[in-house]
DSSP file (Angstrom, degrees, kcal/mol; ACC not computed):
  #  RESIDUE AA STRUCTURE BP1 BP2  ACC     N-H-->O    O-->H-N    N-H-->O    O-->H-N    TCO  KAPPA ALPHA  PHI   PSI    X-CA   Y-CA   Z-CA
    1    1 A X              0   0    0      0, 0.0     2,-0.3     0, 0.0   102,-0.1   0.000 360.0 360.0 360.0 127.0 -106.3  -90.9  -94.3
    2    2 A X        -     0   0    0    100,-0.1     2,-0.2    64,-0.1    64,-0.1  -0.642 360.0-128.2 -84.2 142.2 -104.7  -88.3  -96.5
    3    3 A X        -     0   0    0     -2,-0.3     2,-0.1     1,-0.1     3,-0.1  -0.577  25.8-105.3 -85.5 151.6 -101.3  -86.9  -95.5
    4    4 A X        -     0   0    0     -2,-0.2     2,-0.1     1,-0.1    -1,-0.1  -0.446  49.2 -88.6 -70.2 151.4 -100.7  -83.2  -95.2
    5    5 A X        -     0   0    0     -2,-0.1     2,-0.4     1,-0.1    -1,-0.1  -0.393  42.4-143.4 -63.2 134.2  -98.7  -81.7  -98.1
    6    6 A X        -     0   0    0     -2,-0.1    71,-0.1    -3,-0.1     2,-0.1  -0.840  12.7-129.6-102.6 138.2  -95.0  -81.9  -97.4
    7    7 A X     >  -     0   0    0     -2,-0.4     4,-2.3     1,-0.1     3,-0.2  -0.351  25.9-106.0 -81.4 165.7  -92.7  -79.1  -98.5
    8    8 A X  H  > S+     0   0    0      1,-0.2     4,-2.7     2,-0.2     5,-0.2   0.887 121.6  57.4 -56.9 -39.8  -89.6  -79.5 -100.6
    9    9 A X  H  > S+     0   0    0      1,-0.2     4,-2.1     2,-0.2    -1,-0.2   0.917 107.2  47.6 -58.6 -43.2  -87.5  -78.8  -97.4
   10   10 A X  H  > S+     0   0    0      2,-0.2     4,-2.5     1,-0.2    -1,-0.2   0.919 109.8  52.6 -64.5 -43.3  -89.2  -81.7  -95.7
   11   11 A X  H  X S+     0   0    0     -4,-2.3     4,-2.1     1,-0.2    -2,-0.2   0.927 110.1  48.2 -59.2 -45.2  -88.6  -84.0  -98.6
   12   12 A X  H  X S+     0   0    0     -4,-2.7     4,-1.3     1,-0.2    -1,-0.2   0.892 110.2  51.6 -64.0 -38.3  -84.9  -83.2  -98.6
   13   13 A X  H  < S+     0   0    0     -4,-2.1     4,-0.5    -5,-0.2     3,-0.3   0.909 109.8  50.5 -62.5 -40.2  -84.7  -83.7  -94.9
   14   14 A X  H >< S+     0   0    0     -4,-2.5     3,-1.0     1,-0.2     6,-0.4   0.878 107.4  54.0 -64.8 -36.5  -86.3  -87.1  -95.3
   15   15 A X  H 3< S+     0   0    0     -4,-2.1    -1,-0.2     1,-0.2    -2,-0.2   0.784 102.9  57.4 -69.3 -26.1  -83.9  -88.0  -98.1
   16   16 A X  T 3< S+     0   0    0     -4,-1.3    -1,-0.2    -3,-0.3     2,-0.2   0.587 118.0  18.7 -80.8  -9.3  -80.9  -87.3  -95.8
   17   17 A X  S X  S+     0   0    0     -3,-1.0     3,-1.7    -4,-0.5     4,-0.1  -0.615 100.0  32.8-139.0-165.6  -82.0  -89.8  -93.2
   18   18 A X  T 3  S-     0   0    0      1,-0.2     3,-0.3    -2,-0.2    -3,-0.1  -0.208 118.2 -11.9  54.6-116.8  -84.2  -92.8  -92.5
   19   19 A X  T >  S+     0   0    0      1,-0.2     3,-2.3    70,-0.2    -1,-0.2   0.190  93.0 110.8-108.9  14.7  -84.6  -95.2  -95.4
   20   20 A X  G X   +     0   0    0     -3,-1.7     3,-1.8    -6,-0.4    -1,-0.2   0.704  67.4  74.3 -66.9 -15.7  -83.2  -93.2  -98.3
   21   21 A X  G 3  S+     0   0    0     -3,-0.3    -1,-0.3     1,-0.3    -2,-0.1   0.622  83.6  68.8 -68.7 -10.3  -80.3  -95.6  -98.4
   22   22 A X  G <  S+     0   0    0     -3,-2.3    23,-2.9    22,-0.1     2,-0.4   0.527  85.6  86.7 -81.5  -5.8  -82.8  -98.1  -99.9
   23   23 A X  B <  S-A   44   0A   0     -3,-1.8     2,-0.5    21,-0.3    21,-0.2  -0.828  71.1-145.5-100.7 131.5  -82.8  -95.9 -103.1
   24   24 A X        -     0   0    0     19,-4.1     3,-0.3    -2,-0.4    19,-0.2  -0.841  16.0-178.7 -98.5 124.8  -80.2  -96.5 -105.8
   25   25 A X    >   +     0   0    0     -2,-0.5     3,-1.7     1,-0.2     4,-0.3   0.297  53.7 105.5-103.2   8.1  -79.1  -93.4 -107.7
   26   26 A X  T 3  S+     0   0    0      1,-0.3     3,-0.3     2,-0.1     4,-0.2   0.712  80.2  51.6 -64.6 -19.1  -76.7  -95.1 -110.1
   27   27 A X  T 3> S+     0   0    0     -3,-0.3     4,-2.4     1,-0.2     3,-0.5   0.446  78.8  99.7 -95.4  -0.6  -79.1  -94.6 -113.0
   28   28 A X  H <> S+     0   0    0     -3,-1.7     4,-2.3     1,-0.2    -1,-0.2   0.852  78.4  55.0 -58.1 -38.5  -79.6  -90.9 -112.5
   29   29 A X  H  4 S+     0   0    0     -4,-0.3     4,-0.5    -3,-0.3    -1,-0.2   0.902 111.2  45.7 -62.4 -39.5  -77.2  -89.9 -115.3
   30   30 A X  H >4 S+     0   0    0     -3,-0.5     3,-1.1    -4,-0.2     4,-0.3   0.893 110.6  53.2 -69.1 -39.9  -79.1  -92.1 -117.7
   31   31 A X  H >< S+     0   0    0     -4,-2.4     3,-1.7     1,-0.3    -2,-0.2   0.873 100.9  61.2 -62.1 -35.9  -82.4  -90.6 -116.4
   32   32 A X  T 3< S+     0   0    0     -4,-2.3    -1,-0.3     1,-0.3    -2,-0.2   0.716  97.9  59.2 -63.6 -19.9  -81.1  -87.1 -117.1
   33   33 A X  T <  S+     0   0    0     -3,-1.1     2,-0.7    -4,-0.5    -1,-0.3   0.554  81.4 100.0 -84.9  -8.5  -80.8  -88.1 -120.8
   34   34 A X  S X  S-     0   0    0     -3,-1.7     3,-1.7    -4,-0.3     2,-0.1  -0.701  77.5-129.0 -84.6 113.7  -84.5  -88.8 -121.1
   35   35 A X  T 3  S+     0   0    0     -2,-0.7     3,-0.1     1,-0.3    -2,-0.1  -0.384  88.1  11.3 -63.6 130.5  -86.2  -85.8 -122.6
   36   36 A X  T 3  S+     0   0    0      1,-0.3     2,-0.7    -2,-0.1    -1,-0.3   0.446  80.6 147.7  84.5   0.1  -89.2  -84.6 -120.6
   37   37 A X    <   -     0   0    0     -3,-1.7    -1,-0.3    -6,-0.2     3,-0.1  -0.585  21.9-178.2 -72.0 112.8  -88.5  -86.7 -117.5
   38   38 A X        +     0   0    0     -2,-0.7     2,-0.4     1,-0.2    -1,-0.2   0.830  62.7  23.5 -83.5 -34.0  -89.9  -84.5 -114.8
   39   39 A X  S    S-     0   0    0     92,-0.1    -1,-0.2    43,-0.1     2,-0.2  -0.986  78.5-114.1-137.4 143.6  -89.0  -86.7 -111.8
   40   40 A X        -     0   0    0     41,-2.9    45,-0.3    -2,-0.4    44,-0.3  -0.513  38.1-122.1 -68.7 140.4  -86.5  -89.4 -111.0
   41   41 A X        -     0   0    0     -2,-0.2     2,-0.4    89,-0.1    89,-0.2  -0.459  26.8-102.0 -76.7 158.0  -88.2  -92.7 -110.4
   42   42 A X  E     -B  129   0B   0     87,-2.3    87,-2.8    -2,-0.1     2,-0.4  -0.688  40.2-173.5 -73.1 129.7  -87.6  -94.6 -107.2
   43   43 A X  E     -B  128   0B   0     -2,-0.4   -19,-4.1    85,-0.3    85,-0.2  -0.976  21.8-128.4-128.1 116.8  -85.1  -97.4 -107.8
   44   44 A X  B >>  -A   23   0A   0     83,-3.2     3,-1.4    -2,-0.4     4,-0.5  -0.262  18.0-118.8 -65.0 150.2  -84.6  -99.8 -104.9
   45   45 A X  T 34 S+     0   0    0    -23,-2.9    81,-0.2     1,-0.3    -1,-0.1   0.712 115.9  40.6 -64.0 -21.3  -81.0 -100.5 -103.8
   46   46 A X  T >4 S+     0   0    0     79,-3.3     3,-0.7   -24,-0.3     4,-0.4   0.388  88.8  97.3-103.9   1.0  -81.4 -104.2 -104.6
   47   47 A X  G X4 S+     0   0    0     -3,-1.4     3,-1.6    78,-0.7    -2,-0.1   0.906  77.3  55.0 -59.2 -47.1  -83.3 -103.7 -107.9
   48   48 A X  G 3< S+     0   0    0     -4,-0.5    -1,-0.2     1,-0.3    -2,-0.1   0.783 115.1  40.0 -60.9 -28.1  -80.3 -104.0 -110.3
   49   49 A X  G <  S+     0   0    0     -3,-0.7    -1,-0.3    -4,-0.1     2,-0.2   0.312  91.6 112.6-104.5   8.0  -79.4 -107.4 -108.9
   50   50 A X    <   -     0   0    0     -3,-1.6     3,-0.1    -4,-0.4    -3,-0.0  -0.550  60.5-145.9 -82.6 145.9  -82.9 -108.8 -108.5
   51   51 A X  S    S+     0   0    0     -2,-0.2     2,-0.6     1,-0.2    -1,-0.1   0.878  95.7  45.6 -73.9 -39.2  -84.1 -111.7 -110.6
   52   52 A X  S    S-     0   0    0     -3,-0.0     2,-0.6     2,-0.0    -1,-0.2  -0.933  73.5-172.9-107.1 120.6  -87.6 -110.2 -110.7
   53   53 A X        -     0   0    0     -2,-0.6    74,-0.1    -3,-0.1     2,-0.1  -0.697   5.8-168.4-119.2  78.7  -87.6 -106.5 -111.4
   54   54 A X        -     0   0    0     -2,-0.6    74,-1.9    72,-0.3     2,-0.5  -0.392   7.4-154.8 -69.8 143.0  -91.1 -105.1 -111.0
   55   55 A X  E     -c  128   0B   0     72,-0.2     2,-0.6    -2,-0.1    74,-0.2  -0.981   5.6-157.6-116.1 119.4  -91.8 -101.5 -112.3
   56   56 A X  E     -c  129   0B   0     72,-2.7    74,-2.8    -2,-0.5     2,-0.5  -0.868   7.4-167.4 -98.3 123.5  -94.7  -99.8 -110.6
   57   57 A X  E     +c  130   0B   0     -2,-0.6     2,-0.3    72,-0.2    74,-0.2  -0.955  17.4 162.8-114.0 125.1  -96.2  -96.9 -112.6
   58   58 A X  E     -c  131   0B   0     72,-2.9    74,-2.1    -2,-0.5     2,-0.1  -0.823  42.2-141.6-134.8 173.1  -98.5  -94.6 -110.9
   59   59 A X        +     0   0    0     -2,-0.3    72,-0.1    72,-0.2    -2,-0.0  -0.555  54.1 132.3-131.0  65.2 -100.1  -91.2 -111.2
   60   60 A X        +     0   0    0     -2,-0.1     2,-0.6     2,-0.0    -1,-0.1   0.267  33.7  96.9-111.4  11.4 -100.0  -90.2 -107.6
   61   61 A X        +     0   0    0     -3,-0.1     2,-0.4     2,-0.0    23,-0.0  -0.900  45.6 169.0-105.9 118.9  -98.6  -86.6 -107.5
   62   62 A X        -     0   0    0     -2,-0.6     2,-1.4     2,-0.1    16,-0.1  -0.980  37.5-135.7-130.5 140.0 -101.2  -84.0 -107.3
   63   63 A X        +     0   0    0     -2,-0.4     8,-2.0     5,-0.1     2,-0.3  -0.438  69.7 108.9 -91.4  61.3 -100.9  -80.2 -106.6
   64   64 A X  B     -D   70   0C   0     -2,-1.4     6,-0.2     6,-0.3    -2,-0.1  -0.916  62.6-125.2-133.2 159.5 -103.7  -80.1 -104.2
   65   65 A X    >   -     0   0    0      4,-2.6     3,-2.0    -2,-0.3     6,-0.1  -0.230  51.0 -78.7 -90.0-173.0 -104.2  -79.7 -100.4
   66   66 A X  T 3  S+     0   0    0      1,-0.3   -64,-0.1     2,-0.1    -1,-0.0   0.699 132.2  53.7 -62.9 -19.0 -106.1  -82.0  -98.1
   67   67 A X  T 3  S-     0   0    0      2,-0.1    -1,-0.3     3,-0.0     3,-0.1   0.385 120.4-106.1 -95.8   2.5 -109.4  -80.5  -99.3
   68   68 A X  S <  S+     0   0    0     -3,-2.0     2,-0.3     1,-0.3    -2,-0.1   0.557  76.2 135.7  85.5   8.4 -108.6  -81.1 -103.0
   69   69 A X        -     0   0    0      1,-0.1    -4,-2.6     0, 0.0    -1,-0.3  -0.640  66.1 -90.4 -90.0 148.1 -107.9  -77.4 -103.7
   70   70 A X  B     -D   64   0C   0     -2,-0.3     2,-0.4    -6,-0.2    -6,-0.3  -0.237  43.1-163.6 -53.8 140.8 -105.0  -76.3 -105.9
   71   71 A X     >  -     0   0    0     -8,-2.0     4,-2.1     1,-0.1     5,-0.1  -0.974  20.7-161.8-133.9 119.0 -101.8  -75.7 -103.8
   72   72 A X  H  > S+     0   0    0     -2,-0.4     4,-2.1     1,-0.2     5,-0.1   0.833  97.3  57.6 -66.6 -30.3  -98.8  -73.7 -105.0
   73   73 A X  H  > S+     0   0    0      2,-0.2     4,-1.8     1,-0.2    -1,-0.2   0.924 108.3  45.1 -63.7 -44.6  -96.8  -75.3 -102.2
   74   74 A X  H  > S+     0   0    0      1,-0.2     4,-2.6     2,-0.2    -2,-0.2   0.874 109.5  56.2 -66.8 -36.9  -97.6  -78.8 -103.5
   75   75 A X  H  X S+     0   0    0     -4,-2.1     4,-1.2     1,-0.2    -2,-0.2   0.912 106.4  49.8 -62.2 -42.4  -96.9  -77.7 -107.0
   76   76 A X  H  X S+     0   0    0     -4,-2.1     4,-0.5     1,-0.2     3,-0.3   0.918 111.7  50.4 -60.0 -42.7  -93.4  -76.6 -106.0
   77   77 A X  H >< S+     0   0    0     -4,-1.8     3,-1.4     1,-0.2    -2,-0.2   0.935 109.7  47.2 -63.1 -47.7  -92.8  -79.9 -104.3
   78   78 A X  H 3< S+     0   0    0     -4,-2.6    -1,-0.2     1,-0.3    -2,-0.2   0.668 103.4  63.1 -75.0 -13.3  -93.9  -82.2 -107.2
   79   79 A X  H 3< S+     0   0    0     -4,-1.2    -1,-0.3    -3,-0.3     2,-0.2   0.642  80.9 101.5 -79.7 -14.1  -91.8  -80.2 -109.6
   80   80 A X  S X< S-     0   0    0     -3,-1.4     3,-1.9    -4,-0.5     4,-0.3  -0.525  78.0-132.9 -71.1 134.6  -88.7  -81.3 -107.7
   81   81 A X  T 3  S+     0   0    0      1,-0.3   -41,-2.9    -2,-0.2     3,-0.3   0.758 105.5  49.2 -61.7 -25.3  -86.9  -84.2 -109.5
   82   82 A X  T 3> S+     0   0    0      1,-0.2     4,-2.4   -43,-0.2    -1,-0.3   0.276  78.8 105.1 -96.0  11.5  -86.6  -86.1 -106.2
   83   83 A X  H <> S+     0   0    0     -3,-1.9     4,-2.4     1,-0.2     5,-0.2   0.895  78.4  50.2 -64.1 -40.7  -90.2  -85.7 -105.2
   84   84 A X  H  > S+     0   0    0     -3,-0.3     4,-2.5    -4,-0.3    -1,-0.2   0.928 112.4  48.5 -61.3 -42.7  -91.2  -89.3 -106.0
   85   85 A X  H  > S+     0   0    0    -45,-0.3     4,-2.3    -4,-0.2    -2,-0.2   0.888 110.4  51.1 -64.8 -38.9  -88.2  -90.6 -104.0
   86   86 A X  H  X S+     0   0    0     -4,-2.4     4,-2.1     2,-0.2    -1,-0.2   0.900 110.2  49.4 -64.2 -40.4  -89.1  -88.3 -101.1
   87   87 A X  H  X S+     0   0    0     -4,-2.4     4,-2.4     2,-0.2    -2,-0.2   0.938 110.9  48.7 -64.2 -47.0  -92.7  -89.6 -101.1
   88   88 A X  H  X S+     0   0    0     -4,-2.5     4,-2.7     1,-0.2    -2,-0.2   0.903 109.7  53.0 -61.0 -40.3  -91.6  -93.2 -101.1
   89   89 A X  H  X S+     0   0    0     -4,-2.3     4,-2.5     1,-0.2    -1,-0.2   0.910 109.1  49.3 -60.7 -41.4  -89.2  -92.5  -98.3
   90   90 A X  H  X S+     0   0    0     -4,-2.1     4,-2.8     2,-0.2    -2,-0.2   0.901 110.0  51.7 -63.0 -40.6  -92.1  -91.0  -96.3
   91   91 A X  H  X S+     0   0    0     -4,-2.4     4,-2.7     2,-0.2     5,-0.2   0.936 110.5  47.7 -61.5 -47.0  -94.2  -94.1  -97.1
   92   92 A X  H  X S+     0   0    0     -4,-2.7     4,-2.4     1,-0.2    -2,-0.2   0.940 113.7  47.5 -59.9 -47.6  -91.5  -96.5  -95.8
   93   93 A X  H  X S+     0   0    0     -4,-2.5     4,-1.1     1,-0.2    -2,-0.2   0.935 113.5  47.2 -60.5 -47.3  -91.0  -94.4  -92.7
   94   94 A X  H  <>S+     0   0    0     -4,-2.8     5,-2.9     1,-0.2     3,-0.5   0.923 113.4  47.6 -61.5 -45.2  -94.8  -94.2  -91.9
   95   95 A X  H ><5S+     0   0    0     -4,-2.7     3,-1.5     1,-0.2    -1,-0.2   0.864 107.4  55.9 -66.9 -35.4  -95.3  -98.0  -92.5
   96   96 A X  H 3<5S+     0   0    0     -4,-2.4    -1,-0.2     1,-0.3    -2,-0.2   0.757 108.0  49.6 -68.0 -22.6  -92.3  -98.9  -90.4
   97   97 A X  T 3<5S-     0   0    0     -4,-1.1    -1,-0.3    -3,-0.5    -2,-0.2   0.377 121.9-110.8 -92.5   3.2  -94.0  -96.9  -87.5
   98   98 A X  T < 5S+     0   0    0     -3,-1.5    -3,-0.2     1,-0.2     2,-0.2   0.670  71.9 140.4  78.5  17.1  -97.2  -98.8  -88.2
   99   99 A X      < -     0   0    0     -5,-2.9     2,-0.3    -6,-0.2    -1,-0.2  -0.537  55.9-109.2 -92.9 159.3  -99.0  -95.7  -89.6
  100  100 A X        -     0   0    0     -2,-0.2     2,-0.2     1,-0.0     3,-0.1  -0.630  38.8-175.3 -82.5 144.2 -101.4  -95.4  -92.5
  101  101 A X        -     0   0    0     -2,-0.3     5,-0.1     1,-0.3    -1,-0.0  -0.438  42.4 -33.5-123.3-162.7 -100.0  -93.7  -95.6
  102  102 A X     >  -     0   0    0     -2,-0.2     4,-2.1     1,-0.1     3,-0.5  -0.266  59.3-119.2 -60.2 144.7 -101.5  -92.6  -98.9
  103  103 A X  H  > S+     0   0    0      1,-0.2     4,-2.7     2,-0.2     5,-0.3   0.868 109.7  57.3 -56.0 -43.9 -104.1  -95.0 -100.3
  104  104 A X  H  > S+     0   0    0      1,-0.2     4,-2.1     2,-0.2    -1,-0.2   0.910 111.2  43.2 -55.0 -43.5 -102.2  -95.9 -103.5
  105  105 A X  H  > S+     0   0    0     -3,-0.5     4,-2.3     2,-0.2    -1,-0.2   0.851 110.7  55.0 -74.3 -34.4  -99.3  -97.1 -101.4
  106  106 A X  H  X S+     0   0    0     -4,-2.1     4,-1.8     2,-0.2    -2,-0.2   0.941 111.9  44.4 -60.0 -47.2 -101.5  -98.9  -98.9
  107  107 A X  H  X S+     0   0    0     -4,-2.7     4,-1.9     1,-0.2    -2,-0.2   0.889 111.2  54.1 -66.2 -39.7 -103.2 -100.9 -101.8
  108  108 A X  H  X S+     0   0    0     -4,-2.1     4,-1.8    -5,-0.3    -1,-0.2   0.919 109.1  47.8 -59.9 -45.5  -99.8 -101.6 -103.4
  109  109 A X  H  X S+     0   0    0     -4,-2.3     4,-2.4     1,-0.2    -1,-0.2   0.859 108.7  54.5 -66.7 -35.2  -98.4 -103.1 -100.2
  110  110 A X  H  < S+     0   0    0     -4,-1.8    -1,-0.2     1,-0.2    -2,-0.2   0.881 108.4  50.3 -63.9 -37.6 -101.6 -105.2  -99.8
  111  111 A X  H  < S+     0   0    0     -4,-1.9    -2,-0.2     1,-0.2    -1,-0.2   0.904 120.5  32.2 -66.6 -41.9 -101.1 -106.6 -103.3
  112  112 A X  H  < S-     0   0    0     -4,-1.8     2,-0.3     1,-0.2    -2,-0.2   0.748 119.8  -1.2 -94.6 -25.5  -97.5 -107.6 -102.8
  113  113 A X     <  -     0   0    0     -4,-2.4     2,-0.6    -5,-0.2    -1,-0.2  -0.992  67.2 -91.6-161.9 163.3  -96.9 -108.5  -99.2
  114  114 A X        -     0   0    0     -2,-0.3     2,-0.4    -3,-0.1     5,-0.1  -0.747  60.7-113.4 -78.4 124.1  -98.0 -109.1  -95.7
  115  115 A X        +     0   0    0     -2,-0.6     2,-0.3     4,-0.1    -1,-0.1  -0.458  58.5 134.0 -75.2 122.6  -97.2 -105.7  -94.1
  116  116 A X     >  -     0   0    0     -2,-0.4     4,-2.6     1,-0.1     5,-0.2  -0.946  64.9-105.2-152.0 157.0  -94.5 -105.6  -91.5
  117  117 A X  H  > S+     0   0    0     -2,-0.3     4,-1.9     1,-0.2     5,-0.2   0.884 120.9  48.8 -54.2 -40.6  -91.6 -103.1  -91.1
  118  118 A X  H  > S+     0   0    0      1,-0.2     4,-2.1     2,-0.2    -1,-0.2   0.913 112.1  48.1 -67.0 -41.7  -89.1 -105.6  -92.4
  119  119 A X  H  > S+     0   0    0      2,-0.2     4,-3.0     1,-0.2    -2,-0.2   0.880 108.7  54.3 -66.2 -38.1  -91.2 -106.5  -95.4
  120  120 A X  H  X S+     0   0    0     -4,-2.6     4,-2.3     2,-0.2     5,-0.2   0.946 111.1  44.2 -62.1 -49.2  -91.8 -102.9  -96.3
  121  121 A X  H  X S+     0   0    0     -4,-1.9     4,-1.3    -5,-0.2    -1,-0.2   0.918 116.0  47.3 -62.5 -43.6  -88.1 -102.0  -96.4
  122  122 A X  H  X S+     0   0    0     -4,-2.1     4,-0.7     2,-0.2    -2,-0.2   0.915 110.7  52.7 -64.9 -43.2  -87.3 -105.2  -98.3
  123  123 A X  H >< S+     0   0    0     -4,-3.0     3,-1.3     1,-0.2     4,-0.5   0.945 111.1  44.9 -56.8 -52.0  -90.1 -104.6 -100.8
  124  124 A X  H 3< S+     0   0    0     -4,-2.3     3,-0.3     1,-0.3    -1,-0.2   0.726 107.0  60.2 -70.3 -20.6  -89.0 -101.0 -101.7
  125  125 A X  H 3< S+     0   0    0     -4,-1.3   -79,-3.3   -81,-0.2   -78,-0.7   0.679 108.4  45.1 -77.3 -15.0  -85.4 -102.0 -102.0
  126  126 A X  S << S+     0   0    0     -3,-1.3   -72,-0.3    -4,-0.7     2,-0.2   0.436 105.8  61.8-109.4  -0.8  -86.2 -104.5 -104.8
  127  127 A X        -     0   0    0     -4,-0.5   -83,-3.2    -3,-0.3     2,-0.4  -0.703  62.3-139.9-120.4 171.6  -88.6 -102.5 -107.0
  128  128 A X  E     -Bc  43  55B   0    -74,-1.9   -72,-2.7   -85,-0.2     2,-0.4  -0.972  20.9-170.7-126.3 149.1  -88.6  -99.4 -109.2
  129  129 A X  E     -Bc  42  56B   0    -87,-2.8   -87,-2.3    -2,-0.4     2,-0.4  -0.997   8.6-170.2-143.6 145.3  -91.4  -96.9 -109.3
  130  130 A X  E     - c   0  57B   0    -74,-2.8   -72,-2.9    -2,-0.4     2,-0.5  -0.999   5.5-163.2-137.2 133.6  -92.4  -94.0 -111.4
  131  131 A X  E       c   0  58B   0     -2,-0.4   -72,-0.2   -74,-0.2   -92,-0.1  -0.979 360.0 360.0-118.5 124.1  -95.2  -91.5 -111.0
  132  132 A X              0   0    0    -74,-2.1   -73,-0.1    -2,-0.5    -1,-0.1   0.465 360.0 360.0 -65.8 360.0  -96.1  -89.4 -114.0
């Protein structure tokens, strides 16, 4: 099931609540020094202290609507530096409610863990992810 496009306003609302505390922003100043970095990666709150530090690299941001047509609204959203983090926050929230989310994230969770709300939150707190 494809999700409807979320606006920047929605992404910011999601970041202010729910599971955004699972995201670590301590590296943002260093990320700002990377030339051409369009979006901040998701960095889990436990990532820096984890023994195993997986980096998930994806290409999951598209400026299209549910029908695959170009969407200027989606383009505005994905140009926001926090868009990847907002998407991951939406994924965590949806999975904790037992809902289906974007296919890439569904497959990722199947690879790494048995899906339960506790596992989803723990998983995202320990990894970092970047979408080009």
